[in-house]
N, C-alpha and C positions, 0 to 999 in steps of 0.2 A: 360726417366722419366721427366715429365714437371717440370719446375722450379716454385715453389710456392712462393708467397709473404711472407714477415715476418709475416704479420697478419695471413695468413693461417697456417704458421708453429706454431704460438702461440695459434691457436684456440683450440687444444685439452685441454689446460689448461684454456684458456680464458672463454670457455662456462661454465665451472664449477664455476669459479669466478663470472661471470656475473649472473648466476642463483642464487648463494648465495646472491650477492648484491641486486638482484631484490627481493628476499624473505625478506631481511632486510628492504628495503624501504617499501614494502607492509606491513610488520609487524609493522613498526614504525607508518605508517599512521593509520592502524587499531587500534593500541593501543591508539593513541591519540583520536580517535572517541569513543572508548569504555570508556575511562576515562571521557570524557565529558558527555556521556550518564549517567554514574553512578553519576557524580557530579550533573547534572540537576535533575535526579530522586531523589536524596537525599534532594533536596530543599523542603521547606514547600509547601503544596498544596495537602495534602492527608487527608483522613477522620480520620485516626488513625495511631498509630505507626506501623512500618514495622514488628514487631516481632509477630503480631497476625496471625499466620499461621493456616491453617486448612487442614490436609492431605486428608480429604474427599471432599474438594471443588475442582472442576475441575481446578481452577486457582491456588490453593495452599494457597490462602488467605481467611480469613473469609469474608462472604457475597459475595463471588465470585468476589471480586474486583481485579484489576490488578494495579501494582505499577510502573513498568519500563516504562519510557517515550520512545516513538517511535519517532525518528527524523523526522522532517517535517510532523508530524501527518499523515504519509503515510498510506492510507487506505488499500493498498494491504498487507503491513507488518502486520498490526493489524489483518487482516483476516487470514493470515498464522498462526500467533501465536494462535489465538482463535480456529481455526479449528484443529490444532495439539493438543491442550489441550482437545478439544472435542473428538478427535480420541482416545487419550490415556485414558481419563476418561471412555469412553463408551466401550473401548476394541474393536473398529471396525477398520478394516484395511482401509476401504474406507469411505469417508464422502461425502454423496450425498445431504444432506439437512441441512439448518441452520434455526433457528427461531428468531434470534435477529434483522433481517431486514425484511421489508415488513410485519410488524406485522398486524394482529395476525397470518397469515398463514406461514410466512417465504418464502423461495424460494430455488430452486434447486442449487446445487453447481457444476460447470463445471471444477473447478481447478483440474488438474491432481494430482495423488497421489505421484509420485516419490519424489518431493521436500518435501512434508509433511512427507514422510517416512524418508528422510534424517534428517530433523529437529527433528523428533521424536526419531531417533536413537541416536543423540547427546544428547537429553534431557534424554533419558534412561541411557546413560553412566554417565551423570552428576548426575542423581538421585542415581545411584548405588555407585558412588564415594563419594558423600557428604551426602546422607541420606535426602536431602531436599524433600519436596513434589514434585511430578512429574510435577504439574502445574507450580511451580516456576522454576523448571529445564528447562521447555520450554522457559520461559522468558530469562534465563541465556544462553541457547543454541542459542537463536536468536542473541546474541551478536557475537558469533563466527562461526555460521554456514556458512555464505558466505565467510569470510576470510579463513577458513579451506579449503573450496572448491576451492578458488582462489589459495591457495598455492599448493594443489594437482594438479590442472590443470597446473600450471607453471612448476612443476617438471616433470610431465608426458609428457607434450609437448616438453620440452627441451630434455629429454631422447630420445623421438621418433625421433625428428629432427636430433639430434646428431648421431643416429644410421645409417642414410643413407646420410644425406646432410652435415654432418660435424659440427665441433664445432662453426665455425663462424655463420652459420645459426641458430644454437641452441641458441647462445648468443643473436642474434638479436630478435628471437622469445621470449626469456625469458624477455628481456627488454620491448618488446611491450606488452606482457601479463600483466606486472606489471604496466605500465604507460601510455598505449594508452588511450586516452579520446575520447569517453565515454565508451569504452569497460571495462576498469577497474572499472568504477563506477557502474557496475552491481553487484559488490561483496562488498557492503558497510556493515560495521559492524553495527549490531543493526537494520538493515532494511532487514529482510529476504524476499526473493522473488525468484520466479522460473526463472527470467530472466538470472541470472548468470549461473544456471545449464543448461539452454537452450543454451546459447552462448558457454559454455564449450563443450557441445555435438556437436554443429555446427563446432567449431574449430577442434575438434578431428576428426570429419567425413571428413573434408577437408584435414587435414594433413595425415590421413591414406590412403586416395585415392591417394594423391601425392606420398607417399612412395610406394604404389602399382604400380603407373605409372613408377616411377623410377626403380622399380624392374623388370618391363617388359623389360627395356633396357638391361637386362642381356642376352636376347635372347630367342629363342623358348623353351629352357629347363629351364625356370624360375621356374617351379614347380607350386604347388598349390597356387593360388593367395590369400594368407591369408590376406594380407593387405586390399584387396577389401572386403573380408568377414567381417573383423573388422570394416571397414568404413561403411558397410551396417548396422551392429549392432549399431554402435554409432549414425548413422543418424536416425535409427528407434527409438532408445531411445530418441533422440532429438525431433522427431515428437511426441512422447508421452508427453514429457515435455512441448513442446510449438510449435504448428503447425506454428504459426506466425513467429517464428525464423527459424525453420528448412525447411519449404517449399521453401523459396527463395534459401537456400543453396543447397537443393537437385536438384532443377531446374537448378541452376548454374553449378553444377557438370555435369549434363546432357549436358548443353551447352558447358562446357569445354571439354568434351570428343569429341564432334563434332569439336570444334576449333582445338584440338590436331590432329585430323585426317586431317583437312584442312592444318595445318602447315606442317605435314609430306608430303603432296602432293606437297607443294611448293618446296621441295627438288628435285623434278623431278624423284624420284625413288619410285615406288609403291612396297610395301612389298608383296611378293607372298604368305606369310604364315600369314593369319590373325587369326589363331587359338588362340594364347596366348591372344591377345586383346579381342577376342570374349568371351573366357571363363572367363576372368577377369571381364568384365562388366556384364556378366550374373550372376556371383557370387555376385557382388555388388547388382544387382537388386533383386536376390532371397533372399539374407540375409537381405536386407533392408525391402523387402515386408513382409517376414515371421516375422521379429521383430515387425513390425507395427501391424500385425494381432495378434501376441501374446500379445502385449501391450494392444490392444483393449479388448481382453478377460480378461486380468488381471484387467483392469479398470472397465469394465461394466458387465462381465458375473456373474450371469445369468439374474439378475433382470432388468438391465438398457440397454439391447441391443435393437437394432432396430430403435433408433432415428436417423433421417437423419440430424445430426448436424456435419458439417464439421469444426466447430471451435475447435474441439478436435480430438484426435486420432480416426481414422475411417478406416474400411476395404477398403474404396475406395482409400485411399492413398497407402495402401499396394499393392493392385492390380495394380494401376498405376505405382508403383515403379518396380514391377516385369516386367511390360510391357516396362518400360523405359530401363531396363537392356537388354532385348531382342532387343529393337529398336536400341540401341547403338551398340550392337553386330553385327547387320545386316548393320547398316548405316556406321560404321567406315571403313570397307573394300571398300564399294562403293565410299565413299568420297575420299579415297586414290587412287582410280582408278583401284581397283581390281574388275573385273567383274566375279562374281561367277555365276554358272548356277542356274536358278530359278527352283528348284525342287518343287514338291507339298508340301513337308514339310516346305521348306523355305518360300514359298508363304503364307501358312496358318499362320506360325509364324509371318510373316511381317504384315498380316492383323490384327491378334489378338493383337499384341504388339502396333501397331498404334492406334487401337480402344481403348485399355486400357489407353493409354496416353491422347487421345483426349476426352475420355468419362468423365474424371475428371472435366475439366472446364464446360462441358455441364451439368453434374450433379449438379455442383455448381449453375449454372444459373437457372436450373430447380427448385432446392430446395430453392434458394434464401437465402442461409445460409453460405456464404463464410466468416466465422467469424474471420479468421485470418487477414482479411482486415477491420473489424469493428473498428471504432475509439473509443476504450475504454478510460478511464481516462488518461492513460499514453501515448497515441498515439502522443500527441502534444509536449511532453517533450523530450529533448535530453537525459536526464538521471534523476535519482531521487535525485541528490545532490541539496543542497540549492542554489538557484540562477541560476539553470541551464536554458538555453534558452528554451522557449516554443513558438511555432508558428504553424500555420495550415499547413505549408509546408516549404521546404528549401527556396523557393523564398520569402515567407513571412518573414522568419527569417532574411534573408540577407537585405531585404528592411527595416525591422524594426530596426535591431541592427547594420547593417553595418558590417565591418570587425573588429572583436574583437579577443582577445586572445583565447576565447572559439572556435570561428570559425577556427582560425589558428590551434589549437590543433586537431580539428576534421578533417580538410581538408588535413593537411600535409601528413599523411600516403598515400594519393592518389598518391603521387609522385612515390611510388613504382611501379606504372603501367608503368612509362617511360622506365626503363631498361627491364621490362617484355615484353613490345611491341617490343623493340629492339630484344630480344631473338626470339620472335615468327616470326618476319618478316625477320630476317637475315639468310641467307643461310650458313654463316660462323660459326654460333653457333652449338654446339654439338646437335645431334638429340635428345638425352635423355633430355638435358636441355630445348630444345624447347618444347618437349612434356609435361614436367612437368609444364613449365610456361603457356602453352596454357590451360591446365586443370585448373590451379589455377586462370586464368583470368576469367573463366566462372562464378564462384560464385561472383566475384567482380562486374561484369557487372550487374547481376541480382539484387544483394543486393544494388547496387548504384541506380537502378531504384526505389526500394522500399524506400530507404533513401531519395530520392528527394521528394517522395510523403508524407512521414511522418518522423519526426525527430527521433522517437524511433527506426527507422531502422538503425541508424548509429552504434549502438553496433554490430549488425550482420555484417555490412559492415567492421568494424574493424577486426572481426574474419576472414572474407574472405581476407582482406589485410595482415593479419599475415600469412596466408597460402601462399599468393603471395610473401611475403618477404622471407619465407623459401625457395621457389623455386628460387628466384632471387639470394639469398646469398649462395646457395649450392656450395660447393667446387668443383673445376674442372679446367682443364688446359685451357690455352689460355688467351690473354689479355682481350677479351670481358667478360670472366667470372670474372676476377679480377676487371674490371671496374664496372660491375654490383654489385659485392660484396661491393665495396667502396660506390657506390651510395645508395644501399639498407641500408648499415650500417649508413650512414649519415642521411638518411631519418628517420630511426628508432630512432636514438639518438636525433635528433631535435624534432621529434614528442613526444618522451618520456619526454624531458625537458619541452615542453609546457604543456604536459598532467599533469605532477607533479604539475605545478602551479595551475591547476584547481582542482586536486585531494587532495592536501594537506589540512587537516582539518583546518577550521577557528575556532578561539575561544581563550580561555585563554592561554596565553603563560606564564604569571606570574601574581601573585596578584589576584584581585577579579574576579570572574566569571561574564562575561558580557553576558546576555541572548539575543538571537535573538527574534524577534517578534513571530516567530513560536514556539519557546520554551516556551515563556511566555503563549501563548495561550494553548499549550499542558498541562502546569501545571494547568491552570484554568479549562481545560476540565477534568483533573483528579480529582481535588477538587470538581468541580460541580457534576461530575458523582457519586463520593462517597457520597456526601451530598444528592443528589436525591435518591440514593439507600437506604440510611438510612431512609430518610423521608417516602419512600414508603414501608418500611418494608422488603426490600430485595426480593420482589416477582417478579422482572423483569418487573417493570412498563413500559408501553409504553410511549415514549417521542416523541413529534413532534418538530423537529428542521430542519434547512436547511440540504440538503444532504452533505454540507461541514462540518457540525458540528456533525451530527448524528453518524458517525463511532466512533468518540472519546468517546461519551457518552456510546455507546454500549460496547466499548472495556474496558474502565476503570471501569465502574460501573455495567457491565453485565445487562444494561437496554436493552429494545427493542425499535427499531426505525422503521421508515417507509422508507423514501428515503435515498439512498446512491449512491455514484458514481459507485458501482460495476456493471460490465457488465451483471451479472446474475440478477440484481435487477431492470430491466427496469420497471416492474409493480409498485414497490414501489416508484421509482423515479417519475413516472408519477403521482402517487397518491399524492405525496408531492407537485408537481406543481399544481395539481387540487385544493388542499386545499388552497395554497397560492393565487390562482386565483379566489377564491370565491368572489362573488359580494355582498353577504349579510352575516351577522353573523350567521343567521339561516342555510344557506347553509354550511358554515364552520362547524357549530356544528354537523350537520347530518353526514358529512364526518369524523369528528374526533371521534364521537361516534361509527360509523361503524368500525373504526380501534381500538377501545378500548383505545384511548389516555387518559392519566391521566395528563401529564405535557406538557406545551409548553415552549420552550426555545428560546430566541432571544438575542444573544450576540451583543454587540455594534460594535465589529470589523467585524462581518460577513456581507458581502455586497451581498450575494446570492439573498436574497429576494428583494433587491433594483434593481437588474439587470435581474431578471429571465424573465421578460416579453420580454426584448430585445433579450435574448438568446434563449428562448425555445418556446415562444408562436407564433402563427400565426402572420405574419408581420402586418396584419391589426390591431392587438391589441398591437403592440409593445410599444405604448406610454400610454397604460392604467395604471393608478396609482395602486400601491400595496395597495389595500383597507384593507385586513385582518391584515397584519403585521403593516401597518400604524396606524390602530386603536389601536392595542396593544401598540405601542410605545407612543401613546398619552393618554393611559389609559382610552380610551373610551370603557369601558368593558361592555359586556352583563351580565345578572344576573347569567349565568352559568360559569363565569370565576372568579377566586379568585387570586389576585396578591400575590406572596410569596416573601418577601425580602430575597435576597441572598447576604451574605457578603463574598466578596472574601478575601483570606488571604492577610495579609500585606506584602509588599515587593515582590521580585521575578519578577519585571517588570510588575506588575499588574496595576500600576498607570494609570488613565485615562480610564480604561475599566469599563464596566457595563454589567451585565447580567440580562435581564428581565425574570422572571419565573412566569408562571401562572398554576394554577391547575384547571382542568375541574371538576366541582362539580354540584350537583343538583341546580336547580334554587333557588337563595337566595332571601329573603325578601329585599326590597329596603333599609331599615334601616341597616340590617346586611351587605349587600354588600357595602354600603357607609362607614360603620364603619371599615370594613376590609381594604378598600382602604386607610382610614385615618391611620390605624396602619402601613400599608406598607410605606406610605410617611414619617411618622415620623421616622420609623426605618431606612429608607434609607437616611434620612437627606434632603429630597426634600421638604423643608418647603414652598417654593414659591408656588408650586402646591397644598400644603396642605391647604392653606388659602381658596381658593374657595370650597374645599371639606368641610371645616368646616362650611362655610356658607350654603352649601347644607344640612348639618346635622340638621340645624335649622328646617327643614321641619318635623322633627320627635321629637317634644318636649315631647312626652309621652314614648319614647323608651329609657330605661336605657343604652343600649349598644351604641346608638347614642350619648347620653349625655356624656358618659364616653369618647368616641372617640373625641368629641368636646373639652372636658377639656384637653385631651392629646395633641391635636393640639395647643390649646391656651398656655399651659404650655411650650411646646417646642418652641413656637415663642416668649416667654417672655411676653405674654399678661396677666399679673397677675390679673388686675381688672376684665376683662371679664371672666377669668377663675374662679374667685371666684363666680361670678354671676351664671355661668353655673353649678358650683358645688352645689350651694344652690338649684337650680332646681332639680339636680340629687338626693340630700339628701331628698328633699321633696318627690320625686317620690319613692325613696327607702323605706322611712318610711311607705308608703302606700302599700308595698308588690309588687312593680313593677318589682321585679327581679324573680317573680315566674316562668315565662316561658323563662328565659334568656338562649340562647345557651351557651354551656360550655365555648367556647373560649371567648365569650363576658363577661362571668362572671370573667374570668381571667383578662381581660382588666379592668373591674370594680374594682377588688381587687387591681390591681396595681395603678390605679388612686387614690383610697382611701388611700393607703399607702403613695403615693407621697404627698397627701394633708394633711397628719398627722392625719387622722381619724383611729387610730390604732384599736380601738374597732370594728369598722365596717369592717375594712380590715381583722382582724383576723377571723371574721365569714365567709367572702367570701373566703378567702384563705383556711380555713378549709374545706369548702364545695367543693372547687375545687380539693383539694388533695384527699378527700374521694371518689369523683366521677371519679377520673382520671383512665384511662386505656391506653394501649399502642397506640391505634389508636388516641385517643384524644391528647395525648402528642405529637405525630408526626404531628398533625394538627396545632400546635402552631408555630408561628414564633420563630426564634432563640432568639430574644430579649424578647419576652413574656415568653418563657420557662425559660430563665435565671432569669428574674425578679421574676417569681413565686417561683422558688427554693430559691433564695436569701431572699425574704421576708418571705417565710415559715421558713427558718432557723432562721431568726432574731426573729420570733415570737415563736420559739420552736415547729414548726409544720413540719411534713414530711409525705411522702407517706408511708403507713403502710407496703406494700409488699416490701421486700428488693430487689427482682428481678426487680420489676417495678421501684423502686427507682434508681437502677443501670442503667436501660434502659433509664431513663430520663436524667441522667448525660451523658450517652454515646451519646445521640443525640446532645450534645453541642460540638462546636469546641474545639480543644486542649487548646487554650488560655483562653477560658471561663471556662473550667474545672479547670484550675489552679487557677483562681480567686475565684472559689467556695471554 
């Protein structure tokens, strides 16, 4: 009986304690994030109170708005929530199309269904338990979906590892799942995404294969290779969830099987009985391949089959997987030195299996659609946490940031390869331990290659390293095993300590909540989206903004946009760039009208339009100035654009920000266009730029709207004398019936100016006509200040809108603070 170390003797109790402690740490971090999301979401920055729910709305809120703030304004998370709400509202199991991007046509959805089903299941449970509208339950479920998945993975992996490799290995794996960075960052509370589910499947696929390899060490009578069958199913589900994550792991397991055979040959003894290994790897290949084929049917049958898109689950992966199992079954004995006779059957199987494996990359090259290598918006980020490193490659990251704590937390688990290599190369190590370590090394090598290419691959690499640590820390006799256990445990604990430093939520510890810049921007996005939705009448108006801003407007206000960072929206992204690259206003107008755009939004914090030429255009045009957006910022507006003053809510980190909003309208008369620009500048307090506009209004001495706007500017600038002179000209024109053809919003401006000038008799007449002629469309066309002043003056004069419903709608258009002042 080998003498075990005190650590090994305590391991049966230690792994349970380690698992519970890991769950507590994960729960503590997730609870801190959830509380912060709830605190930020409760801040001002919404169109109405939270209690206005609508069970018939897909979002659960009136006007299809959404309330819960998504951390880091993560576009992937907002899309998972929106598509899950669409799935539940429409009663459709699979979502293949959305219409709120690439307006007016929308675009296809390639995101696989499993994670959406998981989020929908949790939402349904929340809905049944609380009675909340199902759309709101989706928002609530988004807080807990990934933490619950994280906890389930931690418990399942610890139990599996403990069942074959012992308590010490289970404790190490539990700690790593809880705190390895960036692996644990794939399960962030409030940021739903399929990456966590994909990495969970990848880790389970690796662990199950290692358990199967360890089981093969029991001898030729090991029985049915159930661990390999389970590994194939887990890997097939992982391929369904995310080809980008699972494909390197599957290729790595194939490489690991070959390494294991090579390591066995180093012992100098060829196994005369290859049947158990051959049957095991065939089982792995067939179960993995059949699972992939079943997943393809579940996702696309019958209407969406036939597309040669290797960016999602596809029969080609299933066929290649079956071929890989047969290839390994034939190659392992040959590598070990066993020379089996080449029968006709074995020769045919060898040819077909090799062809199946080789055909996949050839098919990819021919189709030109290896989408799991496409650089989508997340490819350059280590993880989705705030402040996570972002770079074009590992080399670029190190050159830019140098050696940081984040780099240390990411690189430290790689030290687990040191004892593993010792196992593989040492002839003194137990054959079973060598075989397990060799198989575990395969996914690490392949995943490391992908991680060097793009930072997002480090989560998958961590999954592979967790499998390697399980192999290294497996209990067994001998000093080499105890040394490996000590080294592996030390690596895991140090990596976990550095990982927790990166993973612990940053924010309020006590006292006042301090907002990050991204949180402030998210609150503005929410308020602006709600405001635009109300102004448009809740009909899903099309908004043109940069691809960085568009997802937030679509999410919070159920508006429709054009460009977004979504990998499925390449057409809309290109259209957004083309509009920004317009060389004339007429060219821009034609493209905007073709897309049905009603509003244009340019936030001051958004730098996308300032740098888009350098990033996206042909290098020959990299220094071309941004004409279209530059003209908007200078308010050099064509006759078909109307500026709309948008007042951001006070507080919440909004200071110093500004949002320019323009409405696409029919061509305006020059006097009307200039008058509306004057209203905009006065209401936004930009009186310096208002002065030259006032001078320009002198060109229209016979237009009452222009005269009223001029008086408004002069009064705002404190120019009492000139204001009285302009007012006399206005009164003279008014007495001659000059208001006969005055546009309705210009009449409102005239009524306000008359009231401010103390001409109550004339103001009463104009206000009365405005209120009598008001309808919902006209009320929405007013600026917030004009609508508020109209209602206040009307009440002061004892006048109001006759229709109670229209009267309530007018009040509803005002922000909360102005409603209170009414």
